[in-house]
N, CA and C atoms as a LAMMPS dump frame, in Angstrom:
ITEM: TIMESTEP
0
ITEM: NUMBER OF ATOMS
522
ITEM: BOX BOUNDS ff ff ff
-5.0000000000000000e+02 5.0000000000000000e+02
-5.0000000000000000e+02 5.0000000000000000e+02
-5.0000000000000000e+02 5.0000000000000000e+02
ITEM: ATOMS id mol type element x y z
1 1 1 N 0.824 -1.183 0
2 1 2 C 0 0 0
3 1 3 C 0.874 1.255 0
4 2 1 N 1.987 1.157 0.701
5 2 2 C 2.883 2.306 0.804
6 2 3 C 3.428 2.677 -0.57
7 3 1 N 3.656 1.683 -1.417
8 3 2 C 4.253 1.942 -2.721
9 3 3 C 3.293 2.618 -3.694
10 4 1 N 2.005 2.576 -3.41
11 4 2 C 1.039 3.285 -4.255
12 4 3 C 1.338 4.778 -4.262
13 5 1 N 1.824 5.28 -3.164
14 5 2 C 2.044 6.717 -3.038
15 5 3 C 3.345 7.157 -3.7
16 6 1 N 4.228 6.223 -4.016
17 6 2 C 5.446 6.565 -4.751
18 6 3 C 5.163 6.71 -6.235
19 7 1 N 4.042 6.168 -6.673
20 7 2 C 3.658 6.241 -8.073
21 7 3 C 3.159 7.649 -8.401
22 8 1 N 3.24 7.999 -9.655
23 8 2 C 2.695 9.286 -10.108
24 8 3 C 1.299 9.097 -10.686
25 9 1 N 0.815 7.87 -10.651
26 9 2 C -0.479 7.55 -11.228
27 9 3 C -1.611 8.045 -10.318
28 10 1 N -2.474 8.853 -10.868
29 10 2 C -3.582 9.447 -10.117
30 10 3 C -4.46 8.365 -9.476
31 11 1 N -4.8 7.352 -10.273
32 11 2 C -5.706 6.299 -9.787
33 11 3 C -5.122 5.547 -8.604
34 12 1 N -3.845 5.207 -8.686
35 12 2 C -3.224 4.467 -7.589
36 12 3 C -3.221 5.283 -6.303
37 13 1 N -2.886 6.54 -6.413
38 13 2 C -2.841 7.382 -5.211
39 13 3 C -4.238 7.544 -4.63
40 14 1 N -5.204 7.866 -5.476
41 14 2 C -6.577 8.066 -5.007
42 14 3 C -7.138 6.79 -4.387
43 15 1 N -6.955 5.657 -5.066
44 15 2 C -7.475 4.395 -4.543
45 15 3 C -6.773 4.004 -3.245
46 16 1 N -5.467 4.228 -3.176
47 16 2 C -4.739 3.943 -1.942
48 16 3 C -5.264 4.76 -0.774
49 17 1 N -5.48 6.03 -0.997
50 17 2 C -6.008 6.893 0.074
51 17 3 C -7.423 6.479 0.469
52 18 1 N -8.23 6.12 -0.504
53 18 2 C -9.608 5.693 -0.22
54 18 3 C -9.616 4.42 0.626
55 19 1 N -8.805 3.453 0.242
56 19 2 C -8.746 2.194 0.992
57 19 3 C -8.225 2.446 2.409
58 20 1 N -7.171 3.225 2.52
59 20 2 C -6.613 3.504 3.849
60 20 3 C -7.617 4.232 4.741
61 21 1 N -8.399 5.138 4.172
62 21 2 C -9.436 5.811 4.958
63 21 3 C -10.481 4.818 5.456
64 22 1 N -10.831 3.848 4.623
65 22 2 C -11.864 2.865 5.002
66 22 3 C -11.379 1.908 6.09
67 23 1 N -10.1 1.553 6.075
68 23 2 C -9.604 0.56 7.033
69 23 3 C -8.815 1.197 8.177
70 24 1 N -8.951 2.477 8.358
71 24 2 C -8.164 3.192 9.362
72 24 3 C -8.392 2.667 10.78
73 25 1 N -9.576 2.174 11.069
74 25 2 C -9.835 1.677 12.426
75 25 3 C -9.037 0.399 12.723
76 26 1 N -8.627 -0.328 11.695
77 26 2 C -7.898 -1.584 11.87
78 26 3 C -6.44 -1.526 11.439
79 27 1 N -6.109 -0.57 10.614
80 27 2 C -4.771 -0.529 10.02
81 27 3 C -4.3 0.901 9.904
82 28 1 N -3.133 1.237 10.258
83 28 2 C -2.039 0.457 10.803
84 28 3 C -2.125 0.338 12.31
85 29 1 N -1.549 -0.701 12.826
86 29 2 C -1.501 -0.926 14.271
87 29 3 C -0.077 -0.704 14.778
88 30 1 N 0.882 -1.034 13.943
89 30 2 C 2.289 -0.952 14.334
90 30 3 C 2.82 0.455 14.056
91 31 1 N 3.552 0.993 14.994
92 31 2 C 4.073 2.349 14.909
93 31 3 C 4.993 2.555 13.71
94 32 1 N 5.869 1.595 13.435
95 32 2 C 6.802 1.736 12.305
96 32 3 C 6.06 1.897 10.982
97 33 1 N 5.014 1.113 10.782
98 33 2 C 4.248 1.19 9.552
99 33 3 C 3.477 2.508 9.474
100 34 1 N 2.945 2.951 10.588
101 34 2 C 2.241 4.235 10.614
102 34 3 C 3.19 5.373 10.248
103 35 1 N 4.41 5.32 10.744
104 35 2 C 5.387 6.359 10.42
105 35 3 C 5.752 6.331 8.938
106 36 1 N 5.897 5.139 8.38
107 36 2 C 6.207 5.025 6.953
108 36 3 C 5.065 5.584 6.109
109 37 1 N 3.837 5.252 6.49
110 37 2 C 2.671 5.799 5.785
111 37 3 C 2.622 7.319 5.901
112 38 1 N 2.907 7.812 7.075
113 38 2 C 2.861 9.25 7.301
114 38 3 C 3.881 9.98 6.415
115 39 1 N 5.078 9.43 6.275
116 39 2 C 6.095 10.044 5.407
117 39 3 C 5.61 10.102 3.964
118 40 1 N 4.988 9.016 3.498
119 40 2 C 4.492 8.992 2.117
120 40 3 C 3.335 9.969 1.931
121 41 1 N 2.482 10.07 2.927
122 41 2 C 1.342 10.985 2.846
123 41 3 C 1.833 12.431 2.803
124 42 1 N 2.842 12.745 3.588
125 42 2 C 3.411 14.098 3.567
126 42 3 C 3.972 14.397 2.177
127 43 1 N 4.641 13.415 1.579
128 43 2 C 5.192 13.587 0.238
129 43 3 C 4.07 13.833 -0.777
130 44 1 N 2.984 13.069 -0.659
131 44 2 C 1.838 13.249 -1.567
132 44 3 C 1.25 14.64 -1.384
133 45 1 N 1.114 15.08 -0.129
134 45 2 C 0.546 16.418 0.127
135 45 3 C 1.394 17.5 -0.522
136 46 1 N 2.699 17.374 -0.421
137 46 2 C 3.59 18.389 -1.001
138 46 3 C 3.514 18.392 -2.529
139 47 1 N 3.507 17.204 -3.124
140 47 2 C 3.515 17.116 -4.58
141 47 3 C 2.177 17.494 -5.209
142 48 1 N 1.084 17.178 -4.547
143 48 2 C -0.233 17.339 -5.155
144 48 3 C -0.979 18.596 -4.698
145 49 1 N -0.349 19.426 -3.894
146 49 2 C -1.023 20.601 -3.351
147 49 3 C -1.596 21.484 -4.456
148 50 1 N -0.818 21.789 -5.46
149 50 2 C -1.306 22.648 -6.534
150 50 3 C -1.738 21.862 -7.759
151 51 1 N -1.103 20.724 -8.007
152 51 2 C -1.39 19.964 -9.22
153 51 3 C -2.761 19.28 -9.179
154 52 1 N -3.05 18.592 -8.084
155 52 2 C -4.314 17.84 -7.967
156 52 3 C -4.92 18.104 -6.596
157 53 1 N -5.729 19.126 -6.483
158 53 2 C -6.271 19.504 -5.167
159 53 3 C -7.153 18.428 -4.527
160 54 1 N -7.805 17.582 -5.34
161 54 2 C -8.643 16.53 -4.758
162 54 3 C -7.791 15.496 -4.015
163 55 1 N -6.635 15.14 -4.592
164 55 2 C -5.734 14.208 -3.901
165 55 3 C -5.144 14.863 -2.655
166 56 1 N -4.86 16.132 -2.747
167 56 2 C -4.335 16.864 -1.597
168 56 3 C -5.349 16.832 -0.455
169 57 1 N -6.621 17.03 -0.77
170 57 2 C -7.672 17.013 0.252
171 57 3 C -7.795 15.622 0.884
172 58 1 N -7.769 14.587 0.059
173 58 2 C -7.835 13.221 0.603
174 58 3 C -6.634 12.935 1.506
175 59 1 N -5.445 13.359 1.08
176 59 2 C -4.232 13.135 1.866
177 59 3 C -4.292 13.905 3.187
178 60 1 N -4.79 15.125 3.147
179 60 2 C -4.931 15.926 4.374
180 60 3 C -5.889 15.245 5.35
181 61 1 N -7.013 14.754 4.84
182 61 2 C -8.001 14.086 5.687
183 61 3 C -7.432 12.834 6.325
184 62 1 N -6.745 12.026 5.526
185 62 2 C -6.17 10.801 6.063
186 62 3 C -5.082 11.107 7.083
187 63 1 N -4.266 12.108 6.787
188 63 2 C -3.193 12.49 7.701
189 63 3 C -3.753 12.923 9.049
190 64 1 N -4.829 13.7 9.042
191 64 2 C -5.446 14.162 10.288
192 64 3 C -5.996 12.977 11.085
193 65 1 N -6.663 12.046 10.409
194 65 2 C -7.226 10.884 11.104
195 65 3 C -6.103 9.981 11.638
196 66 1 N -5.03 9.844 10.879
197 66 2 C -3.9 9.036 11.315
198 66 3 C -3.266 9.641 12.568
199 67 1 N -3.116 10.957 12.584
200 67 2 C -2.552 11.633 13.759
201 67 3 C -3.461 11.498 14.976
202 68 1 N -4.763 11.466 14.776
203 68 2 C -5.676 11.316 15.909
204 68 3 C -5.618 9.916 16.518
205 69 1 N -5.17 8.94 15.743
206 69 2 C -5.054 7.562 16.248
207 69 3 C -3.649 7.244 16.731
208 70 1 N -2.761 8.201 16.738
209 70 2 C -1.358 7.969 17.088
210 70 3 C -1.203 7.287 18.458
211 71 1 N -2.037 7.597 19.398
212 71 2 C -1.922 7.025 20.747
213 71 3 C -2.255 5.525 20.793
214 72 1 N -2.906 5.006 19.76
215 72 2 C -3.277 3.582 19.752
216 72 3 C -2.213 2.682 19.131
217 73 1 N -1.226 3.257 18.48
218 73 2 C -0.191 2.45 17.83
219 73 3 C 0.7 1.79 18.867
220 74 1 N 1.157 0.576 18.528
221 74 2 C 2.038 -0.145 19.445
222 74 3 C 3.387 -0.394 18.761
223 75 1 N 4.395 -0.619 19.551
224 75 2 C 5.738 -0.87 19.023
225 75 3 C 5.765 -2.226 18.325
226 76 1 N 6.633 -2.355 17.352
227 76 2 C 6.723 -3.593 16.585
228 76 3 C 7.102 -4.778 17.465
229 77 1 N 7.969 -4.572 18.448
230 77 2 C 8.396 -5.651 19.326
231 77 3 C 7.23 -6.209 20.144
232 78 1 N 6.261 -5.363 20.476
233 78 2 C 5.1 -5.83 21.236
234 78 3 C 4.066 -6.489 20.337
235 79 1 N 4.057 -6.135 19.086
236 79 2 C 3.071 -6.694 18.151
237 79 3 C 3.426 -8.117 17.748
238 80 1 N 4.687 -8.351 17.431
239 80 2 C 5.155 -9.693 17.101
240 80 3 C 6.633 -9.799 17.449
241 81 1 N 7.116 -11.037 17.509
242 81 2 C 8.509 -11.275 17.875
243 81 3 C 9.413 -10.857 16.721
244 82 1 N 10.335 -9.964 16.977
245 82 2 C 11.287 -9.504 15.977
246 82 3 C 12.635 -10.118 16.317
247 83 1 N 13.161 -10.946 15.386
248 83 2 C 14.45 -11.598 15.612
249 83 3 C 15.579 -10.659 15.249
250 84 1 N 16.638 -10.743 16.009
251 84 2 C 17.852 -10.04 15.639
252 84 3 C 18.582 -10.913 14.645
253 85 1 N 19.431 -10.322 13.836
254 85 2 C 20.129 -11.082 12.802
255 85 3 C 20.98 -12.193 13.374
256 86 1 N 21.655 -11.95 14.482
257 86 2 C 22.538 -12.974 15.052
258 86 3 C 21.735 -14.195 15.51
259 87 1 N 20.523 -13.965 16.052
260 87 2 C 19.67 -15.09 16.46
261 87 3 C 19.23 -15.89 15.241
262 88 1 N 18.855 -15.196 14.199
263 88 2 C 18.375 -15.867 12.995
264 88 3 C 19.485 -16.685 12.348
265 89 1 N 20.687 -16.165 12.304
266 89 2 C 21.81 -16.871 11.694
267 89 3 C 22.16 -18.118 12.498
268 90 1 N 22.219 -17.997 13.832
269 90 2 C 22.578 -19.157 14.647
270 90 3 C 21.495 -20.235 14.586
271 91 1 N 20.216 -19.836 14.551
272 91 2 C 19.122 -20.799 14.459
273 91 3 C 19.143 -21.483 13.103
274 92 1 N 19.473 -20.726 12.064
275 92 2 C 19.533 -21.282 10.715
276 92 3 C 20.674 -22.296 10.612
277 93 1 N 21.806 -21.977 11.212
278 93 2 C 22.953 -22.894 11.185
279 93 3 C 22.633 -24.179 11.936
280 94 1 N 21.895 -24.068 13.029
281 94 2 C 21.545 -25.245 13.822
282 94 3 C 20.543 -26.133 13.094
283 95 1 N 19.708 -25.53 12.26
284 95 2 C 18.666 -26.307 11.598
285 95 3 C 19.128 -26.91 10.277
286 96 1 N 20.349 -26.646 9.862
287 96 2 C 20.855 -27.2 8.603
288 96 3 C 20.932 -28.718 8.686
289 97 1 N 20.845 -29.332 7.52
290 97 2 C 20.884 -30.793 7.441
291 97 3 C 22.299 -31.29 7.738
292 98 1 N 22.506 -31.869 8.931
293 98 2 C 23.838 -32.33 9.309
294 98 3 C 23.903 -33.827 9.53
295 99 1 N 22.78 -34.511 9.573
296 99 2 C 22.821 -35.952 9.799
297 99 3 C 23.322 -36.656 8.542
298 100 1 N 23.936 -37.837 8.697
299 100 2 C 24.463 -38.564 7.527
300 100 3 C 23.379 -38.904 6.505
301 101 1 N 22.196 -39.267 6.973
302 101 2 C 21.115 -39.614 6.044
303 101 3 C 20.716 -38.395 5.219
304 102 1 N 20.656 -37.233 5.854
305 102 2 C 20.281 -36.016 5.142
306 102 3 C 21.38 -35.589 4.171
307 103 1 N 22.622 -35.798 4.568
308 103 2 C 23.724 -35.467 3.665
309 103 3 C 23.676 -36.36 2.427
310 104 1 N 23.382 -37.637 2.633
311 104 2 C 23.297 -38.573 1.52
312 104 3 C 22.142 -38.187 0.585
313 105 1 N 21.026 -37.827 1.183
314 105 2 C 19.867 -37.43 0.393
315 105 3 C 20.192 -36.176 -0.428
316 106 1 N 20.875 -35.225 0.193
317 106 2 C 21.261 -34.005 -0.505
318 106 3 C 22.226 -34.329 -1.64
319 107 1 N 23.168 -35.245 -1.396
320 107 2 C 24.128 -35.64 -2.431
321 107 3 C 23.411 -36.295 -3.611
322 108 1 N 22.405 -37.129 -3.323
323 108 2 C 21.624 -37.764 -4.387
324 108 3 C 20.876 -36.712 -5.199
325 109 1 N 20.338 -35.733 -4.511
326 109 2 C 19.615 -34.656 -5.189
327 109 3 C 20.543 -33.866 -6.108
328 110 1 N 21.732 -33.578 -5.623
329 110 2 C 22.715 -32.859 -6.431
330 110 3 C 23.097 -33.7 -7.644
331 111 1 N 23.29 -34.994 -7.443
332 111 2 C 23.661 -35.899 -8.534
333 111 3 C 22.561 -35.934 -9.597
334 112 1 N 21.283 -36.004 -9.16
335 112 2 C 20.167 -36.003 -10.107
336 112 3 C 20.152 -34.725 -10.93
337 113 1 N 20.363 -33.583 -10.26
338 113 2 C 20.388 -32.301 -10.979
339 113 3 C 21.523 -32.263 -11.993
340 114 1 N 22.696 -32.775 -11.604
341 114 2 C 23.831 -32.805 -12.529
342 114 3 C 23.541 -33.712 -13.718
343 115 1 N 22.911 -34.877 -13.448
344 115 2 C 22.563 -35.793 -14.527
345 115 3 C 21.563 -35.158 -15.482
346 116 1 N 20.583 -34.469 -14.93
347 116 2 C 19.596 -33.794 -15.77
348 116 3 C 20.26 -32.713 -16.619
349 117 1 N 21.163 -31.972 -16.023
350 117 2 C 21.859 -30.917 -16.765
351 117 3 C 22.698 -31.536 -17.881
352 118 1 N 23.366 -32.636 -17.587
353 118 2 C 24.196 -33.312 -18.594
354 118 3 C 23.345 -33.853 -19.733
355 119 1 N 22.212 -34.477 -19.403
356 119 2 C 21.343 -35.006 -20.454
357 119 3 C 20.752 -33.876 -21.296
358 120 1 N 20.481 -32.749 -20.679
359 120 2 C 19.971 -31.587 -21.419
360 120 3 C 21.047 -31.073 -22.389
361 121 1 N 22.3 -31.027 -21.937
362 121 2 C 23.393 -30.599 -22.809
363 121 3 C 23.531 -31.56 -23.995
364 122 1 N 23.431 -32.859 -23.715
365 122 2 C 23.56 -33.854 -24.765
366 122 3 C 22.43 -33.708 -25.784
367 123 1 N 21.216 -33.508 -25.289
368 123 2 C 20.066 -33.338 -26.172
369 123 3 C 20.239 -32.109 -27.063
370 124 1 N 20.727 -31.016 -26.489
371 124 2 C 20.945 -29.789 -27.263
372 124 3 C 22.028 -29.999 -28.329
373 125 1 N 23.113 -30.717 -27.951
374 125 2 C 24.173 -31.001 -28.921
375 125 3 C 23.626 -31.804 -30.096
376 126 1 N 22.786 -32.817 -29.774
377 126 2 C 22.2 -33.647 -30.829
378 126 3 C 21.294 -32.82 -31.737
379 127 1 N 20.52 -31.932 -31.148
380 127 2 C 19.66 -31.06 -31.946
381 127 3 C 20.489 -30.158 -32.855
382 128 1 N 21.569 -29.613 -32.31
383 128 2 C 22.434 -28.745 -33.105
384 128 3 C 23.053 -29.515 -34.272
385 129 1 N 23.504 -30.753 -33.999
386 129 2 C 24.082 -31.566 -35.065
387 129 3 C 23.04 -31.901 -36.129
388 130 1 N 21.842 -32.197 -35.701
389 130 2 C 20.759 -32.513 -36.636
390 130 3 C 20.451 -31.299 -37.512
391 131 1 N 20.376 -30.119 -36.894
392 131 2 C 20.111 -28.897 -37.659
393 131 3 C 21.245 -28.623 -38.646
394 132 1 N 22.482 -28.86 -38.21
395 132 2 C 23.636 -28.651 -39.079
396 132 3 C 23.582 -29.599 -40.271
397 133 1 N 23.213 -30.858 -40.03
398 133 2 C 23.08 -31.833 -41.115
399 133 3 C 21.983 -31.435 -42.084
400 134 1 N 20.847 -30.968 -41.554
401 134 2 C 19.755 -30.522 -42.421
402 134 3 C 20.187 -29.318 -43.254
403 135 1 N 20.937 -28.432 -42.65
404 135 2 C 21.399 -27.244 -43.361
405 135 3 C 22.344 -27.63 -44.496
406 136 1 N 23.252 -28.56 -44.201
407 136 2 C 24.207 -28.991 -45.221
408 136 3 C 23.509 -29.713 -46.366
409 137 1 N 22.515 -30.55 -46.048
410 137 2 C 21.806 -31.252 -47.117
411 137 3 C 20.986 -30.273 -47.952
412 138 1 N 20.457 -29.244 -47.328
413 138 2 C 19.728 -28.225 -48.081
414 138 3 C 20.672 -27.456 -48.997
415 139 1 N 21.894 -27.206 -48.553
416 139 2 C 22.883 -26.52 -49.38
417 139 3 C 23.267 -27.374 -50.582
418 140 1 N 23.374 -28.686 -50.398
419 140 2 C 23.716 -29.571 -51.505
420 140 3 C 22.62 -29.563 -52.558
421 141 1 N 21.37 -29.495 -52.129
422 141 2 C 20.25 -29.465 -53.07
423 141 3 C 20.273 -28.184 -53.886
424 142 1 N 20.688 -27.113 -53.273
425 142 2 C 20.708 -25.823 -53.956
426 142 3 C 21.869 -25.738 -54.938
427 143 1 N 23.036 -26.24 -54.574
428 143 2 C 24.22 -26.158 -55.428
429 143 3 C 24.071 -27.125 -56.599
430 144 1 N 24.409 -26.685 -57.79
431 144 2 C 24.331 -27.597 -58.95
432 144 3 C 25.471 -28.6 -58.908
433 145 1 N 25.163 -29.844 -59.338
434 145 2 C 26.163 -30.901 -59.329
435 145 3 C 26.993 -30.9 -60.622
436 146 1 N 26.364 -30.53 -61.754
437 146 2 C 27.057 -30.558 -63.041
438 146 3 C 27.094 -29.159 -63.623
439 147 1 N 28.051 -28.894 -64.502
440 147 2 C 28.095 -27.562 -65.108
441 147 3 C 26.924 -27.33 -66.038
442 148 1 N 26.371 -28.412 -66.632
443 148 2 C 25.235 -28.273 -67.536
444 148 3 C 23.962 -27.924 -66.784
445 149 1 N 23.943 -28.213 -65.484
446 149 2 C 22.742 -27.988 -64.691
447 149 3 C 22.386 -26.515 -64.602
448 150 1 N 23.326 -25.645 -64.8
449 150 2 C 23.015 -24.218 -64.741
450 150 3 C 22.198 -23.789 -65.936
451 151 1 N 22.241 -24.593 -67.002
452 151 2 C 21.518 -24.217 -68.212
453 151 3 C 20.083 -24.703 -68.201
454 152 1 N 19.725 -25.568 -67.235
455 152 2 C 18.365 -26.09 -67.205
456 152 3 C 17.652 -25.618 -65.965
457 153 1 N 16.345 -25.529 -66.106
458 153 2 C 15.524 -25.18 -64.954
459 153 3 C 15.29 -26.429 -64.121
460 154 1 N 14.583 -26.272 -62.996
461 154 2 C 14.348 -27.395 -62.095
462 154 3 C 13.554 -28.503 -62.772
463 155 1 N 12.66 -28.16 -63.71
464 155 2 C 11.836 -29.186 -64.343
465 155 3 C 12.5 -29.789 -65.583
466 156 1 N 13.766 -29.45 -65.87
467 156 2 C 14.482 -30.062 -66.974
468 156 3 C 14.414 -29.267 -68.267
469 157 1 N 13.689 -28.181 -68.321
470 157 2 C 13.563 -27.366 -69.527
471 157 3 C 14.708 -26.374 -69.549
472 158 1 N 15.325 -26.226 -70.692
473 158 2 C 16.449 -25.296 -70.798
474 158 3 C 15.969 -23.866 -70.684
475 159 1 N 16.822 -23.062 -70.152
476 159 2 C 16.53 -21.647 -69.99
477 159 3 C 16.614 -20.97 -71.359
478 160 1 N 15.74 -20.039 -71.668
479 160 2 C 15.701 -19.363 -72.956
480 160 3 C 16.986 -18.599 -73.253
481 161 1 N 17.496 -17.951 -72.226
482 161 2 C 18.693 -17.152 -72.433
483 161 3 C 19.857 -18.019 -72.864
484 162 1 N 20.017 -19.176 -72.252
485 162 2 C 21.134 -20.041 -72.616
486 162 3 C 20.948 -20.598 -74.016
487 163 1 N 19.683 -20.915 -74.414
488 163 2 C 19.424 -21.392 -75.775
489 163 3 C 19.757 -20.315 -76.79
490 164 1 N 19.366 -19.107 -76.489
491 164 2 C 19.635 -17.99 -77.392
492 164 3 C 21.137 -17.799 -77.542
493 165 1 N 21.868 -17.884 -76.461
494 165 2 C 23.315 -17.733 -76.522
495 165 3 C 23.946 -18.822 -77.382
496 166 1 N 23.473 -20.06 -77.255
497 166 2 C 24.011 -21.164 -78.037
498 166 3 C 23.732 -20.98 -79.525
499 167 1 N 22.472 -20.587 -79.819
500 167 2 C 22.118 -20.402 -81.234
501 167 3 C 22.896 -19.251 -81.85
502 168 1 N 23.166 -18.201 -81.102
503 168 2 C 23.946 -17.067 -81.59
504 168 3 C 25.385 -17.487 -81.876
505 169 1 N 25.925 -18.312 -80.991
506 169 2 C 27.3 -18.76 -81.213
507 169 3 C 27.409 -19.653 -82.442
508 170 1 N 26.37 -20.444 -82.725
509 170 2 C 26.363 -21.314 -83.915
510 170 3 C 26.289 -20.455 -85.174
511 171 1 N 25.481 -19.414 -85.131
512 171 2 C 25.329 -18.537 -86.285
513 171 3 C 26.656 -17.833 -86.577
514 172 1 N 27.37 -17.404 -85.572
515 172 2 C 28.64 -16.721 -85.751
516 172 3 C 29.698 -17.637 -86.345
517 173 1 N 29.64 -18.907 -85.982
518 173 2 C 30.613 -19.867 -86.493
519 173 3 C 30.446 -20.069 -87.979
520 174 1 N 29.226 -20.003 -88.502
521 174 2 C 28.943 -20.234 -89.912
522 174 3 C 29.46 -19.091 -90.659
């Protein structure tokens, strides 16, 4: 919801303010989130004061109602348990798979992934070779095999220009 106010889109800002006004009795409860919303609302008020007075009015109304509920906000630590990074890292390290059975299972999983990757590489190589073979055979069909083939069309009929050239050369010889 907070990111709606970073947008320059009129609809997003208006809809965000409308929704926040409707759920104000339930949201926000945590002080940190209320402060973040308040910063965004102040930014909207500053930007939209002259450009879009209707958004400015909605932002002013929401800001006033948010300030009136300030005494009901609670600290994040009281709302839910917030872990410190050192606790999270030590708990994560303790929960890692360290038993021999889990290590074996992980090794099998890695092996399967490697096998799949290898088979995919092989399949791609085969496809590339097949395409290369098709390309080469198509090139052979296009290239003439005999020097006389340039004088005939695909259906075996001689080209008019080549016939004319031959007849002209015969006439010159006489």
